[in-house]
N, CA, C and O atoms as a GROMACS GRO file, in nm:
protein
  508
    1GLN      N    1   1.226   1.601   0.489
    1GLN     CA    2   1.230   1.455   0.389
    1GLN      C    3   1.151   1.319   0.491
    1GLN      O    4   1.165   1.274   0.605
    2VAL      N    5   1.066   1.291   0.374
    2VAL     CA    6   0.964   1.226   0.418
    2VAL      C    7   0.997   1.109   0.431
    2VAL      O    8   1.072   1.053   0.350
    3GLN      N    9   0.951   1.057   0.526
    3GLN     CA   10   1.010   0.873   0.546
    3GLN      C   11   0.878   0.830   0.578
    3GLN      O   12   0.790   0.886   0.643
    4LEU      N   13   0.882   0.676   0.498
    4LEU     CA   14   0.774   0.592   0.505
    4LEU      C   15   0.825   0.456   0.557
    4LEU      O   16   0.911   0.398   0.489
    5VAL      N   17   0.781   0.400   0.670
    5VAL     CA   18   0.842   0.292   0.723
    5VAL      C   19   0.687   0.207   0.747
    5VAL      O   20   0.583   0.244   0.802
    6GLU      N   21   0.716   0.104   0.693
    6GLU     CA   22   0.598  -0.036   0.711
    6GLU      C   23   0.647  -0.146   0.776
    6GLU      O   24   0.752  -0.209   0.777
    7SER      N   25   0.540  -0.150   0.831
    7SER     CA   26   0.542  -0.289   0.924
    7SER      C   27   0.464  -0.385   0.891
    7SER      O   28   0.436  -0.367   0.773
    8GLY      N   29   0.394  -0.511   0.944
    8GLY     CA   30   0.299  -0.595   0.933
    8GLY      C   31   0.333  -0.719   0.841
    8GLY      O   32   0.278  -0.826   0.866
    9GLY      N   33   0.400  -0.709   0.761
    9GLY     CA   34   0.436  -0.800   0.723
    9GLY      C   35   0.464  -0.953   0.738
    9GLY      O   36   0.548  -0.954   0.828
   10GLY      N   37   0.442  -1.090   0.700
   10GLY     CA   38   0.507  -1.206   0.750
   10GLY      C   39   0.427  -1.344   0.679
   10GLY      O   40   0.361  -1.330   0.576
   11LEU      N   41   0.439  -1.456   0.737
   11LEU     CA   42   0.377  -1.561   0.700
   11LEU      C   43   0.277  -1.619   0.764
   11LEU      O   44   0.275  -1.648   0.883
   12VAL      N   45   0.170  -1.642   0.661
   12VAL     CA   46   0.030  -1.626   0.744
   12VAL      C   47  -0.026  -1.791   0.618
   12VAL      O   48   0.020  -1.810   0.505
   13GLN      N   49  -0.110  -1.863   0.677
   13GLN     CA   50  -0.122  -1.969   0.571
   13GLN      C   51  -0.283  -1.926   0.524
   13GLN      O   52  -0.371  -1.892   0.603
   14ALA      N   53  -0.297  -1.936   0.366
   14ALA     CA   54  -0.414  -1.931   0.310
   14ALA      C   55  -0.555  -1.950   0.358
   14ALA      O   56  -0.618  -2.052   0.385
   15GLY      N   57  -0.591  -1.803   0.360
   15GLY     CA   58  -0.770  -1.811   0.432
   15GLY      C   59  -0.738  -1.702   0.556
   15GLY      O   60  -0.830  -1.644   0.614
   16GLY      N   61  -0.612  -1.683   0.584
   16GLY     CA   62  -0.584  -1.603   0.694
   16GLY      C   63  -0.531  -1.457   0.672
   16GLY      O   64  -0.513  -1.420   0.556
   17SER      N   65  -0.507  -1.378   0.768
   17SER     CA   66  -0.565  -1.208   0.741
   17SER      C   67  -0.392  -1.191   0.836
   17SER      O   68  -0.327  -1.260   0.914
   18LEU      N   69  -0.376  -1.061   0.770
   18LEU     CA   70  -0.265  -0.974   0.798
   18LEU      C   71  -0.303  -0.837   0.775
   18LEU      O   72  -0.407  -0.818   0.711
   19ARG      N   73  -0.232  -0.731   0.818
   19ARG     CA   74  -0.252  -0.612   0.841
   19ARG      C   75  -0.116  -0.519   0.837
   19ARG      O   76  -0.033  -0.528   0.928
   20LEU      N   77  -0.099  -0.416   0.710
   20LEU     CA   78   0.024  -0.411   0.687
   20LEU      C   79  -0.012  -0.219   0.741
   20LEU      O   80  -0.099  -0.147   0.695
   21SER      N   81   0.083  -0.187   0.841
   21SER     CA   82   0.077  -0.040   0.860
   21SER      C   83   0.192   0.051   0.811
   21SER      O   84   0.304   0.010   0.841
   22CYS      N   85   0.187   0.130   0.764
   22CYS     CA   86   0.274   0.242   0.686
   22CYS      C   87   0.268   0.396   0.746
   22CYS      O   88   0.180   0.471   0.704
   23ALA      N   89   0.367   0.442   0.849
   23ALA     CA   90   0.380   0.513   0.893
   23ALA      C   91   0.499   0.635   0.816
   23ALA      O   92   0.618   0.617   0.793
   24ALA      N   93   0.422   0.744   0.792
   24ALA     CA   94   0.485   0.857   0.709
   24ALA      C   95   0.571   0.990   0.850
   24ALA      O   96   0.524   1.037   0.953
   25SER      N   97   0.672   1.004   0.799
   25SER     CA   98   0.721   1.080   0.903
   25SER      C   99   0.824   1.203   0.866
   25SER      O  100   0.909   1.159   0.789
   26GLY      N  101   0.841   1.316   0.890
   26GLY     CA  102   0.910   1.431   0.817
   26GLY      C  103   0.820   1.486   0.686
   26GLY      O  104   0.798   1.418   0.586
   27GLY      N  105   0.780   1.605   0.705
   27GLY     CA  106   0.758   1.681   0.630
   27GLY      C  107   0.584   1.617   0.526
   27GLY      O  108   0.552   1.622   0.408
   28THR      N  109   0.528   1.574   0.630
   28THR     CA  110   0.392   1.510   0.592
   28THR      C  111   0.266   1.616   0.654
   28THR      O  112   0.182   1.597   0.741
   29CYS      N  113   0.296   1.732   0.569
   29CYS     CA  114   0.198   1.828   0.536
   29CYS      C  115   0.152   1.820   0.405
   29CYS      O  116   0.041   1.873   0.402
   30ASN      N  117   0.185   1.779   0.297
   30ASN     CA  118   0.164   1.772   0.174
   30ASN      C  119   0.129   1.589   0.133
   30ASN      O  120   0.162   1.499   0.056
   31ILE      N  121   0.055   1.614   0.227
   31ILE     CA  122  -0.010   1.437   0.096
   31ILE      C  123  -0.154   1.438   0.061
   31ILE      O  124  -0.259   1.451   0.124
   32TYR      N  125  -0.106   1.413  -0.112
   32TYR     CA  126  -0.231   1.381  -0.143
   32TYR      C  127  -0.312   1.225  -0.190
   32TYR      O  128  -0.409   1.188  -0.257
   33ALA      N  129  -0.260   1.197  -0.150
   33ALA     CA  130  -0.241   1.028  -0.168
   33ALA      C  131  -0.181   0.943  -0.131
   33ALA      O  132  -0.063   0.960  -0.161
   34MET      N  133  -0.205   0.816  -0.057
   34MET     CA  134  -0.077   0.720  -0.016
   34MET      C  135  -0.168   0.563  -0.052
   34MET      O  136  -0.282   0.531  -0.017
   35ALA      N  137  -0.075   0.492  -0.126
   35ALA     CA  138  -0.130   0.404  -0.205
   35ALA      C  139  -0.030   0.265  -0.113
   35ALA      O  140   0.046   0.283  -0.018
   36TRP      N  141  -0.065   0.132  -0.184
   36TRP     CA  142  -0.031   0.016  -0.147
   36TRP      C  143   0.046  -0.052  -0.261
   36TRP      O  144  -0.049  -0.091  -0.329
   37PHE      N  145   0.144  -0.088  -0.319
   37PHE     CA  146   0.150  -0.136  -0.431
   37PHE      C  147   0.228  -0.306  -0.400
   37PHE      O  148   0.249  -0.334  -0.282
   38ARG      N  149   0.264  -0.409  -0.505
   38ARG     CA  150   0.302  -0.542  -0.438
   38ARG      C  151   0.414  -0.565  -0.541
   38ARG      O  152   0.379  -0.545  -0.657
   39GLN      N  153   0.514  -0.593  -0.527
   39GLN     CA  154   0.621  -0.715  -0.636
   39GLN      C  155   0.645  -0.871  -0.609
   39GLN      O  156   0.755  -0.891  -0.559
   40ALA      N  157   0.573  -0.981  -0.630
   40ALA     CA  158   0.601  -1.089  -0.646
   40ALA      C  159   0.679  -1.160  -0.724
   40ALA      O  160   0.623  -1.208  -0.822
   41PRO      N  161   0.811  -1.186  -0.707
   41PRO     CA  162   0.894  -1.260  -0.773
   41PRO      C  163   0.901  -1.258  -0.939
   41PRO      O  164   0.836  -1.345  -0.996
   42GLY      N  165   0.970  -1.171  -1.014
   42GLY     CA  166   0.978  -1.178  -1.156
   42GLY      C  167   0.873  -1.082  -1.242
   42GLY      O  168   0.871  -1.050  -1.361
   43LYS      N  169   0.792  -1.055  -1.138
   43LYS     CA  170   0.708  -0.936  -1.171
   43LYS      C  171   0.712  -0.825  -1.152
   43LYS      O  172   0.770  -0.777  -1.055
   44ASP      N  173   0.630  -0.732  -1.271
   44ASP     CA  174   0.642  -0.575  -1.212
   44ASP      C  175   0.558  -0.561  -1.070
   44ASP      O  176   0.472  -0.635  -1.021
   45ARG      N  177   0.637  -0.390  -1.005
   45ARG     CA  178   0.522  -0.379  -0.925
   45ARG      C  179   0.409  -0.319  -0.991
   45ARG      O  180   0.402  -0.258  -1.098
   46GLU      N  181   0.283  -0.362  -0.867
   46GLU     CA  182   0.179  -0.302  -0.940
   46GLU      C  183   0.060  -0.277  -0.810
   46GLU      O  184   0.074  -0.319  -0.695
   47LEU      N  185  -0.035  -0.212  -0.853
   47LEU     CA  186  -0.103  -0.109  -0.766
   47LEU      C  187  -0.185  -0.237  -0.714
   47LEU      O  188  -0.223  -0.334  -0.780
   48VAL      N  189  -0.205  -0.204  -0.545
   48VAL     CA  190  -0.277  -0.312  -0.526
   48VAL      C  191  -0.416  -0.225  -0.418
   48VAL      O  192  -0.527  -0.271  -0.391
   49ALA      N  193  -0.369  -0.118  -0.385
   49ALA     CA  194  -0.499  -0.018  -0.322
   49ALA      C  195  -0.459   0.134  -0.319
   49ALA      O  196  -0.340   0.160  -0.302
   50ARG      N  197  -0.534   0.219  -0.330
   50ARG     CA  198  -0.489   0.363  -0.290
   50ARG      C  199  -0.630   0.421  -0.246
   50ARG      O  200  -0.744   0.381  -0.270
   51SER      N  201  -0.577   0.542  -0.167
   51SER     CA  202  -0.670   0.640  -0.096
   51SER      C  203  -0.645   0.756  -0.079
   51SER      O  204  -0.583   0.794   0.020
   52THR      N  205  -0.694   0.849  -0.187
   52THR     CA  206  -0.661   1.005  -0.134
   52THR      C  207  -0.693   1.028   0.035
   52THR      O  208  -0.766   0.974   0.118
   53TRP      N  209  -0.603   1.130   0.035
   53TRP     CA  210  -0.558   1.183   0.193
   53TRP      C  211  -0.645   1.239   0.243
   53TRP      O  212  -0.656   1.201   0.360
   54SER      N  213  -0.739   1.335   0.209
   54SER     CA  214  -0.851   1.428   0.253
   54SER      C  215  -0.995   1.400   0.216
   54SER      O  216  -1.092   1.447   0.277
   55ARG      N  217  -1.000   1.312   0.102
   55ARG     CA  218  -1.133   1.274   0.071
   55ARG      C  219  -1.156   1.136   0.088
   55ARG      O  220  -1.272   1.100   0.072
   56GLY      N  221  -1.052   1.030   0.125
   56GLY     CA  222  -1.095   0.871   0.119
   56GLY      C  223  -1.109   0.821   0.026
   56GLY      O  224  -1.132   0.701   0.034
   57THR      N  225  -1.103   0.875  -0.088
   57THR     CA  226  -1.146   0.854  -0.239
   57THR      C  227  -1.073   0.696  -0.251
   57THR      O  228  -0.950   0.698  -0.250
   58THR      N  229  -1.138   0.563  -0.262
   58THR     CA  230  -1.023   0.455  -0.275
   58THR      C  231  -1.033   0.360  -0.394
   58THR      O  232  -1.141   0.334  -0.448
   59TYR      N  233  -0.919   0.310  -0.432
   59TYR     CA  234  -0.941   0.261  -0.520
   59TYR      C  235  -0.833   0.104  -0.537
   59TYR      O  236  -0.710   0.110  -0.534
   60TYR      N  237  -0.907  -0.016  -0.554
   60TYR     CA  238  -0.861  -0.156  -0.533
   60TYR      C  239  -0.811  -0.226  -0.666
   60TYR      O  240  -0.813  -0.178  -0.779
   61ALA      N  241  -0.780  -0.309  -0.641
   61ALA     CA  242  -0.688  -0.397  -0.817
   61ALA      C  243  -0.811  -0.511  -0.819
   61ALA      O  244  -0.848  -0.574  -0.720
   62ASP      N  245  -0.860  -0.521  -0.939
   62ASP     CA  246  -0.952  -0.632  -0.928
   62ASP      C  247  -0.932  -0.760  -0.829
   62ASP      O  248  -1.036  -0.797  -0.773
   63ALA      N  249  -0.834  -0.818  -0.804
   63ALA     CA  250  -0.742  -0.910  -0.776
   63ALA      C  251  -0.736  -0.922  -0.629
   63ALA      O  252  -0.716  -1.034  -0.583
   64VAL      N  253  -0.757  -0.789  -0.519
   64VAL     CA  254  -0.812  -0.790  -0.411
   64VAL      C  255  -0.932  -0.728  -0.395
   64VAL      O  256  -0.943  -0.742  -0.273
   65LYS      N  257  -1.031  -0.671  -0.429
   65LYS     CA  258  -1.130  -0.616  -0.428
   65LYS      C  259  -1.256  -0.695  -0.319
   65LYS      O  260  -1.278  -0.800  -0.378
   66GLY      N  261  -1.318  -0.693  -0.230
   66GLY     CA  262  -1.384  -0.744  -0.137
   66GLY      C  263  -1.286  -0.828  -0.006
   66GLY      O  264  -1.328  -0.875   0.100
   67ARG      N  265  -1.136  -0.826  -0.060
   67ARG     CA  266  -1.049  -0.934   0.013
   67ARG      C  267  -0.941  -0.815   0.140
   67ARG      O  268  -0.892  -0.850   0.248
   68PHE      N  269  -0.933  -0.655   0.064
   68PHE     CA  270  -0.822  -0.603   0.156
   68PHE      C  271  -0.895  -0.485   0.142
   68PHE      O  272  -0.968  -0.461   0.045
   69THR      N  273  -0.871  -0.380   0.273
   69THR     CA  274  -0.948  -0.272   0.292
   69THR      C  275  -0.814  -0.143   0.299
   69THR      O  276  -0.724  -0.166   0.380
   70ILE      N  277  -0.807  -0.058   0.246
   70ILE     CA  278  -0.755   0.002   0.285
   70ILE      C  279  -0.772   0.164   0.372
   70ILE      O  280  -0.852   0.240   0.319
   71SER      N  281  -0.707   0.211   0.489
   71SER     CA  282  -0.732   0.302   0.558
   71SER      C  283  -0.670   0.383   0.619
   71SER      O  284  -0.624   0.341   0.726
   72THR      N  285  -0.647   0.493   0.593
   72THR     CA  286  -0.558   0.589   0.686
   72THR      C  287  -0.657   0.660   0.826
   72THR      O  288  -0.774   0.684   0.854
   73ASP      N  289  -0.508   0.674   0.890
   73ASP     CA  290  -0.554   0.778   1.053
   73ASP      C  291  -0.455   0.931   0.986
   73ASP      O  292  -0.337   0.963   0.990
   74ASN      N  293  -0.537   0.970   0.950
   74ASN     CA  294  -0.459   1.129   0.903
   74ASN      C  295  -0.340   1.149   1.028
   74ASN      O  296  -0.217   1.147   1.014
   75ALA      N  297  -0.428   1.171   1.168
   75ALA     CA  298  -0.376   1.226   1.293
   75ALA      C  299  -0.277   1.165   1.326
   75ALA      O  300  -0.208   1.222   1.410
   76LYS      N  301  -0.228   1.029   1.275
   76LYS     CA  302  -0.123   0.963   1.306
   76LYS      C  303  -0.005   0.983   1.149
   76LYS      O  304   0.112   0.947   1.143
   77ASN      N  305  -0.086   1.048   1.041
   77ASN     CA  306  -0.008   1.008   0.944
   77ASN      C  307   0.021   0.885   0.848
   77ASN      O  308   0.106   0.873   0.761
   78THR      N  309  -0.090   0.786   0.897
   78THR     CA  310  -0.021   0.641   0.873
   78THR      C  311  -0.170   0.579   0.780
   78THR      O  312  -0.277   0.639   0.771
   79VAL      N  313  -0.147   0.492   0.740
   79VAL     CA  314  -0.195   0.456   0.590
   79VAL      C  315  -0.224   0.290   0.630
   79VAL      O  316  -0.113   0.252   0.667
   80TYR      N  317  -0.309   0.183   0.639
   80TYR     CA  318  -0.306   0.048   0.653
   80TYR      C  319  -0.350  -0.017   0.523
   80TYR      O  320  -0.365   0.042   0.416
   81LEU      N  321  -0.375  -0.195   0.554
   81LEU     CA  322  -0.422  -0.285   0.439
   81LEU      C  323  -0.403  -0.356   0.483
   81LEU      O  324  -0.302  -0.425   0.494
   82GLN      N  325  -0.570  -0.361   0.549
   82GLN     CA  326  -0.606  -0.499   0.592
   82GLN      C  327  -0.634  -0.585   0.546
   82GLN      O  328  -0.747  -0.568   0.500
   83MET      N  329  -0.590  -0.704   0.522
   83MET     CA  330  -0.567  -0.846   0.388
   83MET      C  331  -0.628  -0.953   0.477
   83MET      O  332  -0.580  -0.995   0.582
   84ASN      N  333  -0.752  -0.995   0.414
   84ASN     CA  334  -0.801  -1.136   0.490
   84ASN      C  335  -0.814  -1.181   0.317
   84ASN      O  336  -0.800  -1.136   0.203
   85SER      N  337  -0.854  -1.309   0.397
   85SER     CA  338  -0.855  -1.387   0.287
   85SER      C  339  -0.783  -1.446   0.148
   85SER      O  340  -0.818  -1.478   0.034
   86LEU      N  341  -0.629  -1.440   0.247
   86LEU     CA  342  -0.530  -1.402   0.156
   86LEU      C  343  -0.511  -1.553   0.069
   86LEU      O  344  -0.569  -1.654   0.106
   87GLU      N  345  -0.451  -1.551  -0.011
   87GLU     CA  346  -0.445  -1.660  -0.060
   87GLU      C  347  -0.305  -1.665  -0.132
   87GLU      O  348  -0.250  -1.557  -0.157
   88PRO      N  349  -0.233  -1.803  -0.174
   88PRO     CA  350  -0.090  -1.790  -0.251
   88PRO      C  351  -0.047  -1.682  -0.321
   88PRO      O  352   0.071  -1.649  -0.320
   89GLU      N  353  -0.142  -1.618  -0.388
   89GLU     CA  354  -0.105  -1.569  -0.505
   89GLU      C  355  -0.080  -1.366  -0.444
   89GLU      O  356  -0.050  -1.269  -0.514
   90ASP      N  357  -0.104  -1.372  -0.309
   90ASP     CA  358  -0.060  -1.232  -0.258
   90ASP      C  359   0.038  -1.256  -0.221
   90ASP      O  360   0.068  -1.164  -0.145
   91THR      N  361   0.135  -1.340  -0.227
   91THR     CA  362   0.276  -1.370  -0.196
   91THR      C  363   0.334  -1.204  -0.261
   91THR      O  364   0.294  -1.143  -0.360
   92ALA      N  365   0.409  -1.180  -0.192
   92ALA     CA  366   0.446  -1.057  -0.264
   92ALA      C  367   0.526  -0.972  -0.144
   92ALA      O  368   0.520  -0.989  -0.022
   93VAL      N  369   0.619  -0.854  -0.238
   93VAL     CA  370   0.667  -0.782  -0.132
   93VAL      C  371   0.581  -0.644  -0.133
   93VAL      O  372   0.541  -0.609  -0.244
   94TYR      N  373   0.532  -0.517   0.037
   94TYR     CA  374   0.434  -0.526  -0.025
   94TYR      C  375   0.536  -0.343   0.011
   94TYR      O  376   0.592  -0.306   0.114
   95TYR      N  377   0.518  -0.257  -0.151
   95TYR     CA  378   0.560  -0.133  -0.060
   95TYR      C  379   0.418  -0.036  -0.029
   95TYR      O  380   0.307  -0.064  -0.073
   96CYS      N  381   0.451   0.086   0.061
   96CYS     CA  382   0.314   0.182   0.030
   96CYS      C  383   0.473   0.301   0.013
   96CYS      O  384   0.590   0.323   0.046
   97ALA      N  385   0.328   0.355  -0.083
   97ALA     CA  386   0.356   0.531  -0.148
   97ALA      C  387   0.350   0.578  -0.123
   97ALA      O  388   0.312   0.549  -0.010
   98LEU      N  389   0.358   0.753  -0.139
   98LEU     CA  390   0.310   0.838  -0.136
   98LEU      C  391   0.318   0.927  -0.222
   98LEU      O  392   0.428   0.954  -0.271
   99GLN      N  393   0.218   0.986  -0.256
   99GLN     CA  394   0.205   1.109  -0.382
   99GLN      C  395   0.128   1.237  -0.331
   99GLN      O  396   0.011   1.260  -0.301
  100ARG      N  397   0.270   1.327  -0.334
  100ARG     CA  398   0.235   1.465  -0.309
  100ARG      C  399   0.126   1.557  -0.360
  100ARG      O  400   0.091   1.638  -0.273
  101SER      N  401   0.064   1.568  -0.470
  101SER     CA  402   0.037   1.626  -0.539
  101SER      C  403  -0.015   1.538  -0.634
  101SER      O  404   0.021   1.430  -0.681
  102ALA      N  405  -0.199   1.685  -0.664
  102ALA     CA  406  -0.258   1.622  -0.784
  102ALA      C  407  -0.214   1.630  -0.911
  102ALA      O  408  -0.264   1.570  -1.006
  103ARG      N  409  -0.131   1.697  -0.916
  103ARG     CA  410  -0.049   1.725  -1.061
  103ARG      C  411   0.016   1.628  -1.029
  103ARG      O  412   0.066   1.598  -0.921
  104THR      N  413   0.014   1.551  -1.175
  104THR     CA  414   0.114   1.439  -1.218
  104THR      C  415   0.117   1.399  -1.353
  104THR      O  416   0.021   1.460  -1.399
  105LEU      N  417   0.178   1.322  -1.464
  105LEU     CA  418   0.160   1.358  -1.578
  105LEU      C  419   0.138   1.225  -1.585
  105LEU      O  420   0.152   1.177  -1.698
  106TYR      N  421   0.097   1.120  -1.463
  106TYR     CA  422   0.148   0.976  -1.450
  106TYR      C  423  -0.035   0.894  -1.428
  106TYR      O  424  -0.126   0.974  -1.405
  107SER      N  425  -0.055   0.811  -1.433
  107SER     CA  426  -0.177   0.749  -1.422
  107SER      C  427  -0.133   0.717  -1.309
  107SER      O  428  -0.012   0.718  -1.286
  108ILE      N  429  -0.273   0.663  -1.170
  108ILE     CA  430  -0.211   0.631  -1.055
  108ILE      C  431  -0.167   0.471  -1.000
  108ILE      O  432  -0.155   0.416  -0.890
  109TYR      N  433  -0.149   0.430  -1.154
  109TYR     CA  434  -0.068   0.303  -1.171
  109TYR      C  435   0.071   0.337  -1.202
  109TYR      O  436   0.161   0.254  -1.187
  110HIS      N  437   0.087   0.440  -1.239
  110HIS     CA  438   0.209   0.451  -1.267
  110HIS      C  439   0.348   0.427  -1.146
  110HIS      O  440   0.284   0.432  -1.041
  111LEU      N  441   0.436   0.414  -1.120
  111LEU     CA  442   0.546   0.416  -1.005
  111LEU      C  443   0.610   0.563  -1.009
  111LEU      O  444   0.632   0.612  -0.898
  112SER      N  445   0.637   0.623  -1.099
  112SER     CA  446   0.658   0.772  -1.101
  112SER      C  447   0.547   0.853  -1.064
  112SER      O  448   0.567   0.974  -1.079
  113THR      N  449   0.469   0.829  -1.034
  113THR     CA  450   0.308   0.904  -0.954
  113THR      C  451   0.356   0.943  -0.848
  113THR      O  452   0.321   1.055  -0.810
  114TYR      N  453   0.442   0.873  -0.771
  114TYR     CA  454   0.486   0.831  -0.611
  114TYR      C  455   0.612   0.900  -0.606
  114TYR      O  456   0.710   0.861  -0.668
  115ASP      N  457   0.609   1.040  -0.506
  115ASP     CA  458   0.733   1.076  -0.419
  115ASP      C  459   0.814   1.017  -0.396
  115ASP      O  460   0.924   1.015  -0.451
  116THR      N  461   0.750   0.910  -0.244
  116THR     CA  462   0.856   0.849  -0.149
  116THR      C  463   0.776   0.724  -0.118
  116THR      O  464   0.658   0.714  -0.083
  117TRP      N  465   0.872   0.626  -0.140
  117TRP     CA  466   0.801   0.483  -0.117
  117TRP      C  467   0.923   0.461   0.001
  117TRP      O  468   1.033   0.514   0.016
  118GLY      N  469   0.831   0.329   0.096
  118GLY     CA  470   0.882   0.272   0.172
  118GLY      C  471   0.953   0.157   0.130
  118GLY      O  472   0.928   0.104   0.022
  119GLN      N  473   1.054   0.108   0.218
  119GLN     CA  474   1.120   0.011   0.221
  119GLN      C  475   1.086  -0.165   0.183
  119GLN      O  476   1.164  -0.255   0.153
  120GLY      N  477   0.918  -0.163   0.201
  120GLY     CA  478   0.872  -0.289   0.142
  120GLY      C  479   0.886  -0.401   0.285
  120GLY      O  480   0.972  -0.396   0.372
  121THR      N  481   0.792  -0.481   0.277
  121THR     CA  482   0.793  -0.552   0.373
  121THR      C  483   0.671  -0.714   0.344
  121THR      O  484   0.552  -0.732   0.317
  122GLN      N  485   0.818  -0.815   0.373
  122GLN     CA  486   0.747  -0.940   0.260
  122GLN      C  487   0.593  -1.008   0.306
  122GLN      O  488   0.590  -1.084   0.403
  123VAL      N  489   0.509  -0.986   0.255
  123VAL     CA  490   0.447  -1.088   0.278
  123VAL      C  491   0.398  -1.239   0.251
  123VAL      O  492   0.348  -1.236   0.139
  124THR      N  493   0.390  -1.338   0.291
  124THR     CA  494   0.406  -1.501   0.204
  124THR      C  495   0.263  -1.586   0.248
  124THR      O  496   0.213  -1.611   0.358
  125VAL      N  497   0.233  -1.609   0.146
  125VAL     CA  498   0.132  -1.712   0.205
  125VAL      C  499   0.109  -1.824   0.119
  125VAL      O  500   0.087  -1.838  -0.001
  126SER      N  501   0.125  -1.921   0.248
  126SER     CA  502   0.107  -2.055   0.242
  126SER      C  503  -0.004  -2.127   0.196
  126SER      O  504  -0.111  -2.093   0.246
  127SER      N  505  -0.009  -2.248   0.087
  127SER     CA  506  -0.102  -2.345   0.085
  127SER      C  507  -0.131  -2.450   0.127
  127SER      O  508  -0.237  -2.503   0.094
   0.00000   0.00000   0.00000
């Protein structure tokens, strides 16, 4: 049973930086991609960034392009999200998610594409 454990959230002033980490443990031999989603109060959970595991093909939401960087350490089964130039609009609970197989009925934006989720970590950006 794969488990994802996130860390690195916190409170930061606008313009600051944070780095989120998500470590996968237990049954990590089949990972196709890992992603970061976020959910602000009263809003749907949305895809922020995603990286395939072997090729490192990345995707970024328009709102974070040029400010956030997703990276993976395959040896440590860990995915990171470096967040720079943070804005109050980035305030949300951030979740990492794991996709086991390339075969999916859904798009990369759909929650059902992902098999395992972390518990979430709060990021608060003050103005």
